[in-house]
C-alpha positions in Angstrom: 15.8 -115.3 -41.9 19.3 -116.5 -42.7 18.8 -120.2 -42.1 16.3 -120.6 -45.0 18.9 -119.1 -47.3 21.5 -121.6 -46.1 19.0 -124.4 -46.7 18.2 -123.1 -50.2 21.9 -122.9 -51.1 22.6 -126.4 -49.8 19.5 -127.9 -51.4 20.3 -126.3 -54.8 23.8 -127.7 -54.8 22.6 -131.1 -53.6 20.1 -131.2 -56.4 22.7 -130.2 -59.1 25.2 -132.6 -57.8 22.6 -135.4 -57.6 21.4 -134.9 -61.2 25.0 -134.7 -62.4 25.9 -137.9 -60.5 23.1 -139.7 -62.3 24.5 -138.5 -65.7 28.0 -139.6 -64.7 26.7 -143.0 -63.6 25.2 -143.6 -67.0 28.5 -142.8 -68.7 30.6 -144.9 -66.3 28.2 -147.9 -66.4 28.8 -148.0 -70.2 32.5 -148.2 -69.5 32.3 -150.9 -66.8 30.9 -153.5 -69.2 34.0 -155.2 -70.7 32.2 -156.1 -73.9 31.2 -152.5 -74.5 34.5 -151.1 -73.5 36.3 -153.2 -76.1 34.3 -151.6 -78.9 35.6 -148.1 -78.0 38.4 -146.6 -80.0 41.1 -144.6 -78.2 39.6 -141.4 -79.6 36.2 -142.3 -78.2 37.7 -143.1 -74.8 39.4 -139.7 -74.9 36.1 -138.1 -75.7 34.5 -139.9 -72.8 37.3 -138.6 -70.6 36.7 -135.1 -71.8 33.0 -135.4 -71.0 33.8 -136.6 -67.5 36.3 -133.8 -67.0 33.7 -131.3 -68.1 31.3 -132.7 -65.5 34.0 -132.4 -62.9 34.5 -128.8 -63.7 30.8 -128.1 -63.4 30.7 -129.9 -60.1 33.6 -127.9 -58.7 32.0 -124.7 -59.9 28.7 -125.6 -58.0 30.7 -126.5 -54.9 32.6 -123.2 -55.1 29.3 -121.3 -55.6 27.9 -123.0 -52.5 31.0 -122.0 -50.5 30.7 -118.4 -51.7 27.0 -118.3 -50.9 27.5 -119.7 -47.3 30.3 -117.1 -46.7 28.1 -114.3 -48.0 25.3 -115.4 -45.6 27.7 -115.3 -42.7 28.8 -111.9 -43.8 25.2 -110.8 -43.7 24.9 -112.4 -40.2 27.9 -110.3 -39.1 26.3 -107.2 -40.4 22.9 -107.9 -38.7 24.6 -108.7 -35.4 26.7 -105.5 -35.6 23.6 -103.4 -36.2 21.7 -104.9 -33.4 24.5 -104.6 -30.9 25.0 -100.9 -31.9 21.3 -100.2 -31.4 21.4 -102.0 -28.0 24.5 -100.0 -27.0 22.9 -96.7 -27.9 19.6 -97.6 -26.1 21.2 -99.0 -23.0 23.5 -96.0 -22.7 20.5 -93.7 -23.1 18.5 -95.5 -20.4 21.3 -94.8 -18.0 20.5 -97.8 -15.8 24.1 -99.1 -16.3 27.2 -97.1 -16.6 28.7 -97.0 -20.2 31.7 -99.3 -19.2 29.2 -101.9 -17.9 27.1 -101.6 -21.1 30.3 -102.1 -23.1 31.3 -105.2 -21.1 27.9 -106.7 -21.5 27.9 -106.1 -25.3 31.4 -107.4 -25.6 30.3 -110.7 -24.0 27.4 -111.0 -26.4 29.5 -110.0 -29.4 32.1 -112.5 -28.5 29.5 -115.3 -28.3 28.2 -114.3 -31.7 31.8 -114.2 -33.1 32.4 -117.7 -31.8 29.2 -118.9 -33.5 30.1 -117.3 -36.8 33.6 -118.7 -36.6 32.2 -122.2 -35.8 29.8 -121.9 -38.8 32.7 -120.8 -41.1 34.8 -123.8 -39.9 31.9 -126.2 -40.6 31.5 -124.6 -44.1 35.2 -125.1 -44.7 34.9 -128.8 -43.6 31.9 -129.2 -45.9 33.7 -127.6 -48.8 36.8 -129.8 -48.2 34.7 -133.0 -48.0 32.7 -132.1 -51.2 35.8 -131.4 -53.2 37.5 -134.6 -51.9 34.5 -136.7 -52.8 34.3 -135.0 -56.2 38.0 -135.8 -56.9 37.6 -139.5 -56.1 
Protein backbone atom coordinates (compact mmCIF):
# COMPACT_ATOMS: atom_id res chain seq x y z
CA UNK A 1 0.00 0.00 0.00
CA UNK A 2 3.03 2.29 0.26
CA UNK A 3 4.18 1.94 -3.34
CA UNK A 4 1.09 3.69 -4.79
CA UNK A 5 1.80 6.63 -2.46
CA UNK A 6 5.36 6.78 -3.78
CA UNK A 7 4.06 6.73 -7.34
CA UNK A 8 1.53 9.46 -6.61
CA UNK A 9 4.14 11.73 -5.01
CA UNK A 10 6.53 11.24 -7.92
CA UNK A 11 3.81 11.70 -10.56
CA UNK A 12 2.58 14.91 -8.94
CA UNK A 13 6.07 16.37 -8.80
CA UNK A 14 6.78 15.26 -12.35
CA UNK A 15 3.55 16.92 -13.53
CA UNK A 16 4.30 20.18 -11.70
CA UNK A 17 7.88 20.32 -12.97
CA UNK A 18 6.76 19.47 -16.51
CA UNK A 19 4.16 22.22 -16.62
CA UNK A 20 6.63 24.67 -15.12
CA UNK A 21 9.29 23.69 -17.66
CA UNK A 22 6.89 24.51 -20.47
CA UNK A 23 6.26 27.95 -18.98
CA UNK A 24 10.00 28.55 -18.61
CA UNK A 25 10.61 27.41 -22.19
CA UNK A 26 8.19 30.06 -23.47
CA UNK A 27 10.01 32.75 -21.49
CA UNK A 28 13.47 31.60 -22.56
CA UNK A 29 12.44 31.19 -26.21
CA UNK A 30 11.54 34.88 -26.28
CA UNK A 31 15.02 35.74 -25.00
CA UNK A 32 16.84 33.47 -27.46
CA UNK A 33 15.66 35.48 -30.44
CA UNK A 34 18.32 38.21 -30.92
CA UNK A 35 15.84 40.58 -32.54
CA UNK A 36 13.42 40.31 -29.63
CA UNK A 37 16.20 40.47 -27.07
CA UNK A 38 17.39 43.82 -28.43
CA UNK A 39 13.98 45.35 -27.76
CA UNK A 40 14.14 44.65 -24.02
CA UNK A 41 15.25 47.35 -21.63
CA UNK A 42 17.45 46.49 -18.66
CA UNK A 43 14.44 46.85 -16.37
CA UNK A 44 12.49 44.38 -18.48
CA UNK A 45 15.40 41.94 -18.44
CA UNK A 46 15.58 42.21 -14.65
CA UNK A 47 11.84 41.55 -14.53
CA UNK A 48 12.29 38.46 -16.69
CA UNK A 49 15.10 37.35 -14.39
CA UNK A 50 12.81 37.79 -11.37
CA UNK A 51 10.11 35.69 -13.05
CA UNK A 52 12.63 32.93 -13.76
CA UNK A 53 13.96 33.14 -10.19
CA UNK A 54 10.42 32.78 -8.84
CA UNK A 55 9.92 29.71 -11.01
CA UNK A 56 13.13 28.28 -9.61
CA UNK A 57 11.94 28.82 -6.04
CA UNK A 58 8.68 27.03 -6.84
CA UNK A 59 10.54 24.14 -8.46
CA UNK A 60 12.85 23.76 -5.47
CA UNK A 61 9.82 23.82 -3.16
CA UNK A 62 8.17 20.99 -5.13
CA UNK A 63 11.38 18.97 -5.08
CA UNK A 64 11.68 19.49 -1.32
CA UNK A 65 8.06 18.44 -0.87
CA UNK A 66 8.75 15.26 -2.85
CA UNK A 67 11.76 14.52 -0.67
CA UNK A 68 9.73 15.06 2.50
CA UNK A 69 6.89 12.86 1.17
CA UNK A 70 9.25 10.03 0.29
CA UNK A 71 10.91 10.18 3.70
CA UNK A 72 7.50 10.18 5.41
CA UNK A 73 6.51 7.11 3.42
CA UNK A 74 9.69 5.33 4.52
CA UNK A 75 8.94 6.31 8.12
CA UNK A 76 5.52 4.72 7.69
CA UNK A 77 7.21 1.63 6.27
CA UNK A 78 9.46 1.44 9.35
CA UNK A 79 6.42 1.65 11.60
CA UNK A 80 4.54 -1.06 9.72
CA UNK A 81 7.55 -3.39 9.75
CA UNK A 82 8.10 -2.78 13.45
CA UNK A 83 4.48 -3.62 14.25
CA UNK A 84 4.52 -6.78 12.15
CA UNK A 85 7.77 -8.01 13.68
CA UNK A 86 6.49 -7.36 17.20
CA UNK A 87 3.32 -9.31 16.47
CA UNK A 88 5.33 -12.16 14.98
CA UNK A 89 7.66 -12.21 17.98
CA UNK A 90 4.75 -12.39 20.38
CA UNK A 91 2.99 -15.10 18.35
CA UNK A 92 6.12 -17.19 17.83
CA UNK A 93 7.06 -17.01 21.50
CA UNK A 94 3.52 -18.06 22.48
CA UNK A 95 3.55 -21.01 20.14
CA UNK A 96 6.65 -22.26 21.88
CA UNK A 97 7.98 -24.25 18.93
CA UNK A 98 11.20 -22.22 19.08
CA UNK A 99 13.02 -20.96 22.11
CA UNK A 100 12.84 -17.17 22.66
CA UNK A 101 16.52 -16.63 21.70
CA UNK A 102 15.93 -18.50 18.44
CA UNK A 103 12.85 -16.39 17.74
CA UNK A 104 14.84 -13.22 18.42
CA UNK A 105 17.62 -14.31 16.04
CA UNK A 106 15.09 -15.09 13.32
CA UNK A 107 13.39 -11.73 13.75
CA UNK A 108 16.71 -9.90 13.87
CA UNK A 109 17.64 -11.39 10.49
CA UNK A 110 14.32 -10.28 9.03
CA UNK A 111 14.50 -6.82 10.58
CA UNK A 112 18.06 -6.39 9.33
CA UNK A 113 16.93 -7.23 5.80
CA UNK A 114 14.13 -4.69 6.07
CA UNK A 115 16.51 -2.07 7.47
CA UNK A 116 18.83 -2.60 4.50
CA UNK A 117 15.87 -2.17 2.15
CA UNK A 118 14.77 1.03 3.88
CA UNK A 119 18.32 2.43 3.87
CA UNK A 120 18.67 1.58 0.18
CA UNK A 121 15.40 3.38 -0.55
CA UNK A 122 16.57 6.42 1.41
CA UNK A 123 19.86 6.45 -0.49
CA UNK A 124 17.97 6.32 -3.80
CA UNK A 125 15.68 9.14 -2.65
CA UNK A 126 18.74 11.22 -1.73
CA UNK A 127 20.23 10.54 -5.17
CA UNK A 128 16.95 11.55 -6.82
CA UNK A 129 16.78 14.72 -4.73
CA UNK A 130 20.37 15.59 -5.60
CA UNK A 131 19.85 15.02 -9.32
CA UNK A 132 16.61 17.01 -9.40
CA UNK A 133 18.20 19.94 -7.60
CA UNK A 134 21.26 19.79 -9.84
CA UNK A 135 19.16 19.78 -12.99
CA UNK A 136 17.02 22.60 -11.66
CA UNK A 137 20.10 24.74 -10.99
CA UNK A 138 21.44 24.33 -14.52
